[in-house]
C-alpha positions as CSV (number, residue, x, y, z in Angstrom):
1,M,-23.3,-89.7,1.1
2,P,-24.0,-91.9,-2.0
3,Y,-27.3,-90.2,-2.8
4,R,-25.5,-86.9,-3.5
5,T,-24.6,-88.2,-6.9
6,F,-28.3,-88.0,-7.8
7,Y,-28.3,-84.2,-7.3
8,T,-25.2,-83.8,-9.6
9,L,-26.6,-86.0,-12.3
10,F,-30.1,-84.5,-12.5
11,S,-30.0,-81.0,-11.1
12,N,-30.0,-79.4,-14.6
13,A,-31.9,-82.0,-16.4
14,D,-35.4,-81.4,-17.8
15,V,-36.8,-84.8,-16.7
16,D,-39.5,-86.3,-14.7
17,H,-38.0,-86.9,-11.3
18,S,-40.7,-89.3,-10.0
19,P,-38.7,-92.5,-10.9
20,I,-35.7,-91.1,-9.1
21,V,-37.7,-90.5,-5.9
22,Q,-39.1,-94.0,-6.2
23,L,-35.5,-95.3,-6.5
24,L,-34.5,-93.4,-3.4
25,W,-37.5,-94.9,-1.5
26,Q,-36.4,-98.4,-2.6
27,Y,-33.0,-97.8,-1.2
28,G,-34.5,-96.5,2.0
29,D,-36.9,-99.4,2.3
30,R,-34.0,-101.8,1.8
31,H,-32.1,-100.3,4.6
32,Y,-35.2,-100.1,6.8
33,H,-35.9,-103.8,6.5
34,A,-32.3,-104.4,7.3
35,K,-32.8,-102.3,10.4
36,K,-30.2,-99.8,9.3
37,W,-32.4,-97.0,10.5
38,T,-29.9,-94.1,10.1
39,E,-29.0,-95.0,6.6
40,A,-32.7,-95.5,5.7
41,A,-33.6,-92.1,7.1
42,D,-30.8,-90.5,4.9
43,W,-32.2,-92.1,1.8
44,Y,-35.8,-91.0,2.6
45,L,-34.6,-87.4,3.3
46,A,-32.8,-87.4,0.0
47,G,-36.2,-87.7,-1.7
48,S,-37.3,-84.5,0.0
49,H,-34.8,-82.4,-1.8
50,K,-36.3,-79.4,-3.5
51,L,-35.1,-80.8,-6.9
52,F,-37.9,-83.4,-6.7
53,R,-40.8,-81.1,-5.5
54,V,-41.8,-79.9,-9.0
55,N,-42.8,-83.3,-10.3
56,S,-43.6,-85.0,-7.0
57,P,-45.0,-82.3,-4.6
58,T,-46.8,-84.9,-2.3
59,A,-43.7,-87.1,-2.2
60,N,-42.0,-84.6,0.0
61,T,-44.3,-85.2,2.9
62,K,-44.1,-89.0,2.5
63,C,-40.3,-88.8,2.6
64,F,-40.4,-86.9,5.9
65,R,-42.8,-89.4,7.4
66,K,-40.7,-92.3,6.4
67,A,-37.6,-90.7,7.8
68,A,-39.4,-89.8,11.1
69,L,-40.4,-93.5,11.5
70,C,-36.7,-94.5,11.1
71,Y,-35.7,-92.1,13.9
72,I,-38.5,-93.6,16.0
73,E,-37.0,-97.1,15.5
74,Q,-33.6,-95.6,16.4
75,R,-35.2,-94.1,19.5
76,E,-34.0,-90.6,18.4
77,F,-37.4,-89.0,19.3
78,A,-36.2,-85.4,19.2
79,Q,-34.9,-85.9,15.6
80,A,-38.2,-87.6,14.7
81,S,-40.2,-84.7,16.1
82,T,-38.0,-82.2,14.1
83,V,-38.6,-84.1,10.8
84,I,-42.3,-84.7,11.2
85,R,-42.9,-81.0,12.0
86,R,-41.9,-80.3,8.4
87,C,-45.0,-82.0,7.2
88,P,-48.3,-80.2,6.6
89,A,-50.4,-80.0,9.8
90,N,-53.6,-80.9,8.1
91,E,-52.8,-84.6,7.3
92,A,-54.0,-87.5,9.4
93,K,-50.9,-89.6,8.7
94,T,-48.7,-86.8,10.0
95,H,-50.6,-86.6,13.3
96,Y,-50.5,-90.4,13.5
97,V,-46.7,-90.3,13.5
98,I,-46.7,-87.4,16.0
99,F,-48.9,-89.7,18.1
100,I,-46.4,-92.5,18.0
101,I,-43.5,-90.2,19.0
102,A,-45.5,-88.8,21.9
103,V,-46.5,-92.2,23.2
104,H,-42.9,-93.4,23.0
105,Q,-41.8,-90.4,25.0
106,G,-44.6,-90.8,27.6
107,L,-46.1,-87.5,26.6
108,E,-49.8,-88.2,27.3
109,T,-51.2,-84.7,26.6
110,E,-49.4,-84.5,23.3
111,A,-50.5,-88.0,22.3
112,I,-54.2,-87.2,23.1
113,R,-54.0,-84.0,21.1
114,A,-52.5,-85.9,18.1
115,V,-55.5,-88.3,18.2
116,R,-57.9,-85.4,18.1
117,D,-56.1,-83.7,15.3
118,M,-55.8,-86.9,13.4
119,V,-59.6,-87.5,13.5
120,E,-60.3,-84.0,12.3
121,A,-57.9,-84.2,9.3
122,P,-59.6,-84.5,5.9
123,D,-57.6,-87.6,5.0
124,F,-58.5,-89.4,8.2
125,D,-58.8,-93.2,8.0
126,R,-60.4,-95.0,10.9
127,N,-57.9,-97.8,10.6
128,M,-55.4,-95.4,12.1
129,L,-57.3,-95.5,15.3
130,L,-57.2,-99.3,15.4
131,L,-53.5,-99.1,15.1
132,A,-53.4,-96.4,17.8
133,T,-55.4,-98.6,20.1
134,Q,-52.8,-101.3,19.9
135,I,-50.0,-98.9,20.5
136,S,-51.8,-97.3,23.4
137,H,-52.5,-100.6,25.0
138,Q,-48.9,-101.7,24.7
139,S,-47.7,-98.4,26.3
140,E,-50.0,-98.9,29.3
141,M,-51.0,-95.2,29.1
142,K,-54.7,-95.5,30.2
143,G,-55.5,-91.8,29.5
144,V,-54.3,-92.2,25.9
145,L,-56.1,-95.5,25.4
146,L,-59.3,-94.0,26.8
147,S,-59.0,-91.1,24.3
148,V,-58.5,-93.5,21.4
149,L,-61.4,-95.6,22.3
150,E,-63.7,-92.5,22.6
151,A,-62.5,-91.5,19.2
152,L,-63.3,-94.9,17.8
153,L,-66.8,-94.7,19.3
154,K,-67.4,-91.2,17.9
155,T,-66.2,-92.2,14.4
156,L,-68.3,-95.3,14.3
157,K,-70.8,-95.1,11.4
158,L,-74.1,-96.6,12.7
159,D,-76.3,-98.5,10.3
160,T,-79.2,-101.0,10.4
161,S,-76.9,-104.0,10.7
162,G,-76.1,-105.5,14.0
163,E,-72.4,-105.4,13.6
164,T,-71.9,-101.7,14.3
165,A,-74.3,-101.9,17.3
166,V,-72.2,-104.8,18.8
167,E,-69.0,-102.8,18.2
168,A,-70.5,-99.7,19.8
169,M,-71.6,-101.7,22.9
170,T,-68.1,-103.3,23.1
171,L,-66.5,-99.9,22.9
172,I,-68.8,-98.4,25.5
173,R,-68.1,-101.3,27.9
174,C,-64.3,-100.9,27.4
175,I,-64.5,-97.1,28.0
176,I,-66.5,-97.6,31.2
177,R,-64.2,-100.2,32.6
178,L,-61.1,-98.1,31.6
179,A,-62.6,-94.9,33.1
180,L,-63.4,-96.7,36.4
181,A,-60.0,-98.2,36.6
182,F,-58.5,-94.8,35.9
183,L,-60.6,-93.1,38.6
184,T,-59.8,-95.7,41.2
185,E,-56.0,-95.7,40.4
186,P,-54.0,-93.9,43.1
187,S,-52.9,-90.5,41.9
188,A,-49.3,-91.4,42.6
189,N,-49.5,-94.2,40.0
190,R,-50.8,-91.8,37.3
191,S,-47.4,-90.2,36.9
192,V,-45.9,-90.6,33.4
193,R,-44.4,-94.0,32.9
194,H,-41.8,-94.7,30.2
195,P,-43.8,-96.8,27.7
196,T,-42.7,-100.3,26.9
197,F,-43.4,-102.0,23.6
198,A,-43.2,-105.5,22.3
199,A,-39.9,-106.4,20.8
200,G,-39.7,-106.1,17.1
201,S,-42.8,-103.8,16.9
202,S,-42.9,-101.6,13.9
203,H,-45.0,-98.6,12.9
204,R,-45.2,-98.6,9.1
205,I,-47.3,-96.0,7.4
206,S,-46.8,-94.4,3.9
């Protein structure tokens, strides 16, 4: 692989490796946008080499997440799961990627667990739930969508303005309608369905 030359050139050099990692990301991004998923994953994983962990300890996790997203695009979900499990378990972005993998595989229980873990993570960003709502809706997995909507309601910060009250009421109505639809759906139709997604959909997260 071309990126192996980086190891040879810099393995014994006393330099800041951060620019090298950035360069590897640029190569990865270039291949990602060209939809060359396997090549992009290789470049991202090159940035996770132990050589770069001294100067860029957090970059290691970012490389794994980027590589996992490439494998998702390639529909190599087992490989994506293997890579993302190498990330720290206390990061919301990691659980977001785990959520995507689970939804693509139709694993409802795992997807719901990932949502709960994501919300409890210290770096949680509510925008992740908004993205998760879209993904859940596209997958037609009602149980997962219900879990995401409930998480959105729980994480809503109420204030004196009317905007949050309107959002809360909207979420409550959606949850009630979804719960009723879920309860009235014949049990035979609740079996796991292979999720379908809009063509060209992408799940980018750093």
